[in-house]
GUTOR-826410 format. One record per residue (C-alpha): x, y, z; residue in one letter. Coordinates in steps of 0.1 Angstrom, whole numbers, plus 2048, in hexadecimal, padded with zeros to 3 digits. Example, Ala and Ser with C-alpha at 12.3 -4.5 7.8 and 13.67 -1.06 7.14 Angstrom:
<nodes>
87B7D384Ea8897F5847s
</nodes>
This chain:
<nodes>
CF26563E5xD0A6683CFxD276643E6xD396433EAxD4264C40ExD2B64242BxD1065B435xD2167144ExD1969445BxD386A444ExD5E6A444CxD7A6BD449xD786D242AxD976C241BxD866A041CxD6669240ExD516AB420xD306AF40DxD1F68F418xCFB68940DxCEE68C431xD006AD434xCEF6B9414xCCE6AD421xCD26C2440xCDD6DF42BxCBD6DC417xCA96DE437xCBC6FE441xCB570F420xC9672241AxC7E7193FDxC8573A3ECxCAA7313EAxCA37143D2xCA57263B1xCC07403BAxCD77253C8xCCF70E3ABxCD9728391xCFA72F3A4xD0170A3A4xCFD70837ExCD96FB37AxCC270A360xC9E712365xC926F3352xCA56DB368xC996ED388xC756EB37CxC796C6374xC856BF398xC686D23A6xC4F6BF391xC5E69D39AxC5C6A53BFxC396B43BExC466D63CAxC556CA3EBxC716E43ECxC866D3406xC886B33F1xC8F6C83D1xCAB6DA3E3xCBB6B93EExCB96AA3CBxCC86C93BCxCE56C93D5xCED6A43D0xCEA6A73AAxD036C43ABxD1B6B03C0xD186923A9xD1D6A838AxD3B6BB398xD4C69C3A6xD6E6A63B4xD676CB3ACxD4A6CC3C5xD5D6E13DExD4C6EB3FFxD5970F3FBxD467123DAxD267063EAxD2A71D408xD3073B3F1xD127323DBxCFB72F3FAxD08750407xD027613E5xCDE7553E7xCD976C404xCD875141FxCF6758435xCE7743451xCE872343DxD0A72C430xD18731453xD0871045ExD176FD441xD3970D448xD3770346DxD2C6DF464xD496DB44CxD616E6467xD71700452xD77715471xD886F8482xDA76EB46FxDA96C9482xD996AC470xD766A547DxD73681489xD5366E48BxD4C6594AAxD3D6374A9xD1F6454BBxD1965D49ExD1C641485xD0262C498xCEA64A49BxCED64F475xCE462A470xCC562C487xCD56154A1xCBF6184C0xCCD6244E1xCD660B4FCxCC060951CxCCA61A53CxCCD5FA551xCE35E453CxCF25C2547xD125B9536xD15596526xD3A59651ExD3C571512xD1F5744F9xD2B5974EFxD4E58C4E8xD4156D4D5xD2A5824BFxD4559C4B7xD5D57F4AExD43571496xD3E593486xD64597481xD67575471xD4957845AxD5159C450xD74592446xD6757742ExD6857C409xD4756B402xD2B5813F5xD12577411xD1E57D435xD05575450xD05575476xCE556B488xCDC5704ADxCC15574B5xCAB5524D4xC895554E2xC785764E9xC8658A506xCA8579506xCBA59A4FExCC25944D9xCBD5B84CFxCD15C74ECxCEE5AF4E5xCEF5B84C0xCEE5DD4CAxD0B5D84E2xD1F5C54C8xD205E14AExD2C5FA4C8xD505F14C4xD6560D4B5xD815F64A9xD685DE499xD565FA487xD7660C47BxD865EC46ExD685DA45ExD4A5F145CxD57613454xD3C61A43AxD21619455xD0A60346AxCE5604460xCCA5F7477xCA85EB46AxC8D5DF481xC7A5C2471xC635B848ExC435C347CxC4C5B345BxC3759445DxC2A593439xC3E592419xC2D5B040AxC3D5C6425xC615BC41BxC635D43FDxC5C5F2414xC7B5E9429xC905E540BxC846063FDxC8C61741ExCB060B41ExCB46143FAxCA8637401xCC063A41ExCDD630407xCD16463EAxCB96623F1xCB866B3CCxCA064E3C6xC846663CBxC8D6773AAxC93657397xC7D654378xC7462F37ExC7C6233A1xC7A5FE3A8xC585EE3ADxC5D5C93B7xC6F5B93D4xC8A5AB3BDxC905CD3ADxC945DE3CFxCAB5C23DAxCC15C53BBxCC35EB3C0xCCD5E73E5xCE85CE3DBxCF65E63C2xCF66043DAxD085F03F5xD225E13DExD2A6013CDxD2761B3E9xD2760940BxD3A5E8408xD485EB42BxD265EF43DxD135D9455xCED5D4452xCDB5CB472xCB95BA46ExCA85B9490xC8D5A0499xC8758C479xC67578478xC65568456xC80557441xC7856A421xC8558A432xCA857B434xCA757140FxC9C594405xCBA5A3417xCD458D408xCE55AC3F9xD0A5A33FAxD145B441BxD195AA43FxCF85A5450xCF25A2475xCCF59547ExCBB58D49DxCA057349AxC8B55A4AExC8D540493xCB053348BxCA152246CxCA1543459xCC653E452xCBE52243BxCB153A421xCD354B41AxCF554040DxD1854C415xD2C54E435xD15549453xD1954B478xCFF546493xCFE54F4B8xCE253D4CBxCD654E4EBxCC652E4F9xCCA53A51CxCC555B52ExCDB56D546xCF155955ExCE955A583xD0457458AxCF858956DxCD4588578xCDD59159CxCF35AE58FxCD65BA57AxCBF5BA597xCD95CD5ABxCDA5E8591xCB45EA58ExCAE5EC5B3xCCE6005BCxCD65E75D7xCFA5DB5DAxD015B75D1xD0A5AD5F4xCE95BB602xCD15AA5E9xCB85935FAxCB856D5F2xC995725DDxCB05805C1xCBD55D5B9xC9954F5B9xC8E56A5A0xCAB55F589xCA053B58CxC7C541585xC83558568xC9D542558xCB3560555xC9C57153BxCAA595537xC875A2531xC79591550xC9659D565xC915C1559xC6C5C055FxC6E5B2582xC8C5C958AxC775E7580xC5B5DB598xC735D75B4xC825F95AExC606085B5xC565EF5D1xC775E55E2xC645D25FExC535B95E6xC6E5A05E0xC5C5835F0xC3B58E5E0xC4958D5BCxC5B56C5C3xC3B55D5CFxC285695B1xC4355C599xC4353A5AAxC1D5385A9xC1D53E584xC3752357ExC4D53956AxC6A52056AxC5650A551xC65519531xC644FA51AxC615024F5xC434EA4F1xC2E4FC50AxC0E50D4FExC1E52F504xC405324F4xC4A550509xC38547529xC50556542xC5157752FxC2B57952CxC26571550xC4058B55BxC2F5A4545xC0D59C554xC1A59E577xC295C156FxC095CD55FxBF55C357DxC095DC591xBFD5F957BxBE2611587xBC1613575xBCB634565xBED625559xBDC60754AxBC461F538xBE262E526xBF660E522xBDA5FA512xBD96124F4xBF96044E6xBE55E44DDxBD05F94C5xBED6024AExC065EF499xC245DF4A9xC425F54ADxC2F6164AAxC3A6344BFxC1F6484D1xC2766B4DDxC196784FExC036904E9xBF36724D7xBEE6604F8xBDF67F507xBC56804ECxBBD65B4F0xBB765D516xBAA680515xBC169152DxBDE6A952CxC006A051ExC106A6540xBF868E551xC00673537xC2567753CxC1F673562xC0C65255CxC26646543xC4264C55BxC36630571xC31619554xC54620547xC63619569xC555F6566xC675F0545xC465EB533xC4B60951DxC6A61950DxC6C63F50AxC8265B4FCxC7F6804F7xC766894D3xC856AB4C9xC6F6AB4AAxC4E6A54BCxC5A6B94DAxC4C6A04F3xC5367C4FFxC4B65E4E8xC4563B4F4xC466184E5xC445F44F2xC575D44EAxC465BD4D1xC405A34ECxC2F5BD502xC1A5C64E4xC115A14DFxC0859E503xBF15BC501xBDF5AE4E2xBDC58B4F2xBCE59C511xBB35AC4FCxBBE5CF507xBB15E14E8xB8F5D04E6xB7D5E84FCxB896074E8xB6F6174D2xB7460D4AExB6F6304A0xB8963F4B7xBA26234AFxB9D62848AxBA064D48AxBC064D49FxBCF633488xBC864B46BxBD766847FxBF7655485xBF9649461xBF666E457xC1167946FxC2B661460xC3367F44AxC4969845BxC366B544BxC186AD460xC2B6A3480xC356C648DxC186C44A6xC026A54A5xBE76B74BAxBE56D149FxBE56B6484xBC76A6496xBB66C8497xBB76C7471xB9D6AB472xB796B546DxB676C148ExB506A348CxB6C68A490xB7567C4B2xB9A6834ACxB926A84A8xB7D6A94C8xB986984DDxBB46AD4CExB9F6CC4D7xB9B6C14FBxBC16BA4FExBCA6DB4EExBB46ED507xBC56DB524xBE86E1517xBFC6FC529xC09719514xC007084F3xBF67194D3xBDC7074BExBC67114A2xBA5703497xB9370A477xB6E71447BxB5D70445DxB3A6F7456xB456D8444xB306B9440xB3369F45CxB4F685458xB4266245CxB6465145ExB8665144FxB9B632446xBBF62E43BxBCB61D41BxBE5604428xBFC60D445xC1861E433xC07640431xC0764040BxBE664D3FDxBCA63C3EAxBC36483C7xB9E63D3C5xB856303DExB5F62B3E0xB4561A3F6xB3B5F73EDxB165F23E4xB0D5E7407xB19609415xB2D5F8431xB4F5F5423xB6860B410xB7D5FE3F3xB9D6123ECxBB960E3D2xBD96213CFxBFE6223D1xC136023D4xBF95EF3C0xBE45E83DFxBBE5E53E1xBAD5E4403xB8A5DF410xB835F0432xB665F144AxB57614447xB5361946DxB6E60547ExB8A608464xB905E3467xBA05D5447xB8C5B7439xBA25B341AxBC35C140FxBD35B33EFxBF25BE3DCxBE05BE3BAxBFA5CE3A3xC1F5D63A1xC195FB3A2xBFE6153AAxBDA60C3A0xBCB626389xBA661D38BxB8C60639BxB695FA393xB515E63A8xB365D1399xB125DB3A0xB0D5BD3B8xB2E5C53CBxB3C5A23C4xB585AC3ABxB735C73ABxB875D138DxBA85E3391xBBE5F1376xBE35FB377xBF561035ExC18602366xC115DD362xBF75E3346xBDD5CB356xBBA5CB362xBB45B237FxB915A6388xB8D59B3ADxB725893C0xB6D59E3DFxB5158B3F0xB56580414xB5155C40BxB6D55A3F2xB8E54B3FDxBAE55E3F9xBBC5463DFxB9D54C3C9xB9C5723CBxBAB5783A9xB9157038ExBA257D36FxBC1590365xBBE5A3344xBDF5B1335xBE95C3316xC0C5CA309xC075E82F1xBF9602309xBF560C32ExBD260733DxBC562734DxBA161F357xB8860335AxB625FE361xB485E3363xB295E734DxB095D234CxAFC5C9329xADC5B4329xAE45A434BxB0759C340xB235AC354xB3E5B933DxB5E5CC343xB6D5EA330xB8F5F9332xBA0617323xBC561C31CxBDE638315xBDD6322EFxBB863C2EFxBAA6192EAxB8B60C2FBxB8B5E6301xB6A5D4309xB6B5B231AxB4E59A31CxB3F58833AxB5B56E339xB7458A336xB7E582313xB8659F2FCxB675A72E6xB6F5CA2D8xB8C5E12D5xB826052CAxB996222C2xB8563C2D7xB9D6592DAxBBE6652CDxBCE6672F0xBCC656312xBA864F31ExBA265F340xB8264E34BxB6863533FxB46637350xB2B61C34AxB0661F347xAF65FE352xAD4608346xADE60D322xAFD5F7320xB14614315xB3562231FxB3F647321xB6365131BxB7967031BxB9E675315xBBB68C31AxBBC6AC306xB9B6A32F5xB7C6BA2F5xB6569D2ECxB55682302xB4B6622F0xB2F6482F6xB346242EBxB1D6052EBxB2C5EA301xB1B5CE2EDxB265D92CAxB435F12D0xB3360B2B9xB346302C1xB1263D2C9xB176622CExB3067D2D8xB2E69C2EExB426BA2E2xB4F6D52F9xB636F52F5xB7E6E930CxB8F6C8314xB796B0328xB886A7349xB6F68D355xB4E67E34AxB3566835CxB12659356xAF365F36BxADD641372xAC364E35AxADB64F33DxAE367433ExB0867E339xB1B695350xB3C6A5345xB546BF352xB6D6D5340xB7B6E4360xB67704360xB456F635BxB306D7360xB196CC343xAFC6B4342xAF36A4320xADA68B314xAE2669304xAE367A2E2xAFF6922EDxAE96B12EExAF06C930BxAD36CD323xAE16E233FxB016F234CxB116FB36DxB2D71536ExB3171C393xB2F73D3A6xB5274B3A1xB6B74C385xB8473939AxB6F71939CxB7F6FB38CxB6F6D9389xB866BB384xB7469A38DxB5068E38CxB3C67339FxB1766C39ExAFB65A3B0xAD56593B1xABF65B3D0xA9F6693DDxAAD68C3D9xAB26863B4xAD26823A0xAF068F3B3xB116993A3xB3069E3B9xB4A6B43A9xB6D6B73B7xB7C6D93B5xB9B6EC3C3xBA56EF3E7xB916D13F3xB706DF3E8xB566C63DBxB366D33CCxB186BD3CCxAFE6C63B1xADB6B93AFxAC76B0390xAA26A939AxA90689392xA7669E37FxA916A7366xA7A6AB348xA686C835BxA876D836BxAA76D7357xABD6EA36ExADA6DF385xAD66EC3A8xAEF6EE3C5xAE96D23DExB066D83F6xB2B6E13F7xB456CD40AxB656DF414xB7B6C2421xB926DA433xBB26D4447xBC76B743ExBAC6AB425xBAE6C840DxBC26B53F2xBA869D3E3xBB36823CBxB916733C3xB6C6763CDxB5065D3CCxB2B6643D6xB136493E1xAEF6463ECxAE262B404xABF624411xABC622437xAB1603449xA8D5FF455xA7F61D443xA9A636450xAA465343AxABB64F41DxAE0658423xAF866940BxB1D66340ExB3C6723FExB5C65D3FExB7B6713F8xBA06663F5xBBB67F3FFxBE06843FBxBE5681421xBE065B41DxBBC65942BxB9A65141CxB7D66442BxB5765D42BxB4167B42FxB1C67B435xB0E698421xAEF6AD426xADE6C8412xAE96EB41CxAE970F410xB0571A3F8xB2372940AxB2E74D406xB4D7553F0xB5F7773EFxB7B7893DDxB9C77F3EFxBAB7A23E9xB907BB3F3xB807B3414xB807BA439xB717AA459xB5F7B7477xB607A949AxB4B7AE4B9xB5A7BD4D9xB5E7994E7xB7278F4C8xB5777B4B5xB5677F48FxB38793484xB3A79745ExB5079C440xB4C7B8427xB5B7B3404xB567B23DFxB497913D1xB6478E3B6xB827A33AAxB6E7B7390xB4E7BB3A5xB3F7DE3A9xB2B7D33C7xB337D13ECxB247B43FFxB227AC425xB23788430xB17782453xB27767468xB1374E47DxB2474049CxB0A72549FxB0F71747CxB34721479xB2D730457xB22750446xAFD74D446xAF276B431xB00783417xAF37A7415xAF87C23FBxB097E1409xB147F83ECxB167F93C7xB2E8103B4xB2E81C390xB3B809373xB5A81E36FxB6481D393xB7C8043A2xB797F73C6xB9C7F73D5xB967ED3F9xB7D7E9415xB827F4439xB6A7ED455xB6C80C46CxB7180A491xB4F81C494xB35800496xB207FA478xB3580E45ExB4C804442xB6381842CxB6580F407xB8481C3F4xB7E8243D0xB8F8383B5xB788553BExB808553E3xB73844402xB4E83D409xB4483742DxB2482242DxB0E815449xB0D7EF449xAE97E1447xADA7C745ExADF7A3453xAC8798437xABD7BC42DxACB7CC40ExAD37F140ExABF80A3FBxACD8143D9xACD8383E6xAEF8443F3xAE3860409xAF084F428xB1384B419xB2E864423xB45869405xB6887640CxB7B8833EDxB9F88C3F1xBAD8AC3E2xBBF89B3C5xBCD8793CFxBC28543D4xBB984A3F7xBCD82E407xBC483142BxBA8840441xBA9840467xB9184E480xB9E86249ExB838704B5xB698814A0xB80888483xB8B874465xBAF87445AxBB486C436xBD6863428xBD8868403xBF485E3EBxBFB86C3C8xC078583ABxC2A8623B5xC388633D8xC288823E6xC0F87C402xBF6891415xBE288D435xBC089E434xBAA8A5453xB868A144AxB678A7460xB46897456xB45894430xB598B3427xB7E8BA42BxB898D7440xBAB8E8444xBCA8E5430xBD88C2429xBFA8B8439xC128AF41DxC30898421xC4A88A40AxC47864407xC618493FExC7384C3DDxC5A8343CDxC358313CAxC2582C3EDxC1380B3EFxC0F806415xC0581F430xBFB81D455xBF6833473xC04829495xBEB8204B1xBEE8424C1xBEA8544A0xC0B8664A4xC2085348AxC19848466xC2E830451xC3083142BxC3E813418xC458113F3xC597F73DFxC797F33F4xC76812409xC6481B429xC6183C43CxC5284445ExC45868465xC3987B483xC16887479xC158A748DxC388B4483xC3A8A3461xC5E89946BxC6D87A45BxC78863478xC87846465xC8E83B442xC94816439xC9F806419xC9D7E1414xCAD7CA3FAxC8C7BB3F0xC697CB3EBxC567D240BxC367BD40AxC287C742CxC2F7E1448xC1D7E5469xC227F748AxC257E14A8xC0B7E94C3xC208014D8xC2A8144B8xC4F8124C2xC567F74A9xC4C7EE486xC4C7CC475xC527C8450xC527AB438xC687A9419xC64788406xC6876D421xC7A78343AxC67792458xC7A7AE46AxC727C2489xC817E648BxC7E8044A2xC6581D493xC7883D49AxC9B83348FxC9681447AxCAF7FE48DxCAA7D9486xCA27C64A6xC9B7A3499xC93790479xC8476E471xC8075B450xC5D74F448xC55730435xC4274541BxC41765408xC2F77A422xC1178D415xC0179A435xC0979E45AxBF27A4477xBFE7AB49BxBED7A54BCxBE37C24D1xBFF7BD4EAxC197B74CFxC227944DCxC157804BExC10784499xC0077147DxC0C771459xBFF765438xC1375B419xC1B7423FExC397303F0xC4473E3CExC387293B0xC207153C6xBFB7193CCxBFA7113F1xBF472D40AxC0172D42DxBF773E44ExC12740469xC0E74B48DxC2C75949FxC367624C2xC4C7804C9xC657774E5xC7D7924EFxC7D79F4CBxC8177D4BCxC6576C4A7xC5D7484B0xC46734499xC277264ACxC12716491xC1071346BxBF070C458xBEF703433xBD470D41BxBD16FE3F8xBCD7213E8xBE07423EDxBD375D403xBDD782404xBD278E426xBC6783448xBB2796463xBB178F488xB9C79C4A5xBAA7B24C0xBAD7944D7xBC37824BExBAC7634C1xB987634A0xBA776647DxB9676945BxBA5766438xB98761415xBAC74D3FBxBAE7543D6xB9173C3CFxB7A7523E4xB78738401xB75748423xB89739440xB83740464xB9C73547ExB9A7364A4xBB67344BDxBAE7194D7xBB07264FBxBCA71250ExBD6712532xBF072C53Cx
</nodes>
């Protein structure tokens, strides 16, 4: 952190007030649109603000925090709180400014003091249990050792609490640091708690060091070259502590391996708990040790049983002393038995008899079970659970040690309501088998179990009867939800999974059983998901993945230099190796599946691995190929006359070819800049390459290194791959080209819309022919087919389109594979995709009809009386002169047919489409007027004759709105200025004199009638007016500070809702008085309101980013409360909902159609 003071929530303005944690909280209170205005006021230029955005991948909250801390570091002593408050207020965010002023205590002159409890909370020190037995002797001894060691001038200062599991080491350490005098005198810079129980391998240590470093300095996320190795992280942590937090205490709870202790030798006072006192031998300095070789004394045990059972000490039965004797005073055993007796106070003799029968007093260290009394006590407590409770409790064995499961997750696992799960867990918690707390973030209870309880469940085989697919998918869900952006509602996150997944089906069932919930599902016709696996357990995504040649396992490589081989169905990890010091850039599997090559840009190496099941761990690494002059970007195996060779490309444009013994044979200067990919052709022994900012793909001979041909393009080549027959496939982003081995173009695919963009290629060959998977924008993967009879048919055809949807929209890499079925079964085609959410997904793809795409600006939807989607009417593209009707099929969850409706002249622009309330009709707004046409039946095109079209031509102005009242049509027309007129038309001809009104003092861009037809609103730029139609009287006039993007009447016509930028406001219609306002996360582009006015849905986007968002709101007594938020990868302008507010349709800027349904929940 930039400040040298401990991370506190805030001080008086005259002191060191702007702590990093306070700035972090301020960043969360600020809106994304405040980023640039506030940055400019704080002295940043546009170049620096853009650099921060790029380095943090557009995550505005992180950008905001980095900007604030950088400003504080730059200003130093001049970083005054008043200046920051004034800058925030000038950025039009008074709410955040008021919050900051309140947090700084500027309204309260007395100095704000920070309690010990606040310091402990900031250091992640866990809370103490409710029933706590004091151990004054041990506690005083431990605090004395802490005082003596912390006062030492030696660089290493260690205090260890040793003892077997269940002896209360963690509780004693927690009690020891809750001494106000001790903290103020010796640890004023803070106490930081780190749980180490699940660190049982050395490769997990850097993660813990990195976590601590980021706690001490959040600016590490913007560092140009953060540490990579364990030693580098250790050195950084040592520097941060010595320079900024020298008077701090680091608590390492439950250390298992000695190397952890050596890694945290960072020149500060360290308090650790461990089961192995030998770990202290790995460190030097001043050391103290407290050995808990015995449990509670008899008096302490009896007092604890008294507290658990609520029975006075004098009234306890004699069995209390027997329980102490049989348990050897183990705090864990006492708490478990005490919890049982609290529920069953008449079972004292029963539990004593059971403890005596199990011989719990035999607690020798050389017994077969090191923690026998604890395990027996756990077993005895588990036996008291009901069948339904055991069903829930046993799921903890499926997940990693120390993980917290919310009641929502458990509800999905056991397929019942959240309330029912909490009822079951209440009984388990009362027996001290599970710890629980209320999570304000998840808005439900979360549960976790002690590591010994987890060990007991695993040893008991509690997770063996669970379906492997369910276990794997839920592990993936929890890996995904480690990121707070996905944790707002884990049930909604699970509903982002494809409908074919078990996680989705269970989440849907729980959502339907939830009382007063609001959940949205996406109705899509995507290909069935076979399985999803996670890359590691940290939630960091893989960069590339593919199925191994046997089709049963997935190999993935990615961040942290890790490669992993996972079972496709169960998600079980067969192999996980830390292959490089940094992210792996590419992988290649040999044709027989025995070898794997991985390349890393940072360490400039290609490693070759033996990945067969028979190979021992020590012999996995076959060869390590390094180079000093350039960074390796890609690698591939290639067969040359039965010799397996290896090729690699680097960022200098050189292609290196290694022979079968992995000795360098050729080094070729292939391109001027970095090589993007190298694709092998085993049949011809050649290699295909393409490079950055290069419009030419090259083909080289692997045996001689000579260039054989080149394929020229009009734009830069983004990717290039070989087909098995030697044909070459390339993409320039806007088209896919197939060329022969001489470089001559044979055929071309340019997609259906101008917004198509193709980035990555992957190919395979099967019975259907040659298939080419092309990764595009928004999670869309297009699979093209090139038939086996290529010499006869030279055209690429569309095989299918996969829209990954939901959380899987951001695709890093795609691989397509074909496998023959066993015993004559049909061939299967699979797509393996890696995603930013940290998961790798395997899809089984089938041939299907091409989807419908529409213009995202000019369209409208029609619903049936029951609320089901019927069709969409729209133009195909922005410049189209033709109106199409796409019919929706509920059975297939897709638009099954596309029918021509109307075609206008070349000089006529189509401005809008409006499906009338009269069934079977649509209004098409053009420059010439409005044409009301009858919609044809699905699958039948309209005749070119327009005799059945009613054309309404206004007297002189452009039509913005048409509304049907009874048998008449009211047309609202707007001139180029601000004058408006309402014309009453009957049939196809206008009758009567138009009603003229004076509009806002700017061009009118938005109009709407009220539900009863008595009022009309006119909005233009920053002004809005409401008129009475019958009297032409102006009822209200509103002027906003920002342009009005949207304005609507709320159902009862007494209120109107407007959006200006990110602000949504509700006003009275007749006098314009503001009733409520709410800030949206996005720049709002459309608003739709439910029939009763109780809910609304908005669409929008964040400025400078391509993501689109849909937000659902609930109106409670005039206030707007966010119910759900759904992110799209492309922007969208408008959304349409049915009258029941249960079905929603939108079209993004790529032309993709999205249909969302509200899940019916219990009320």
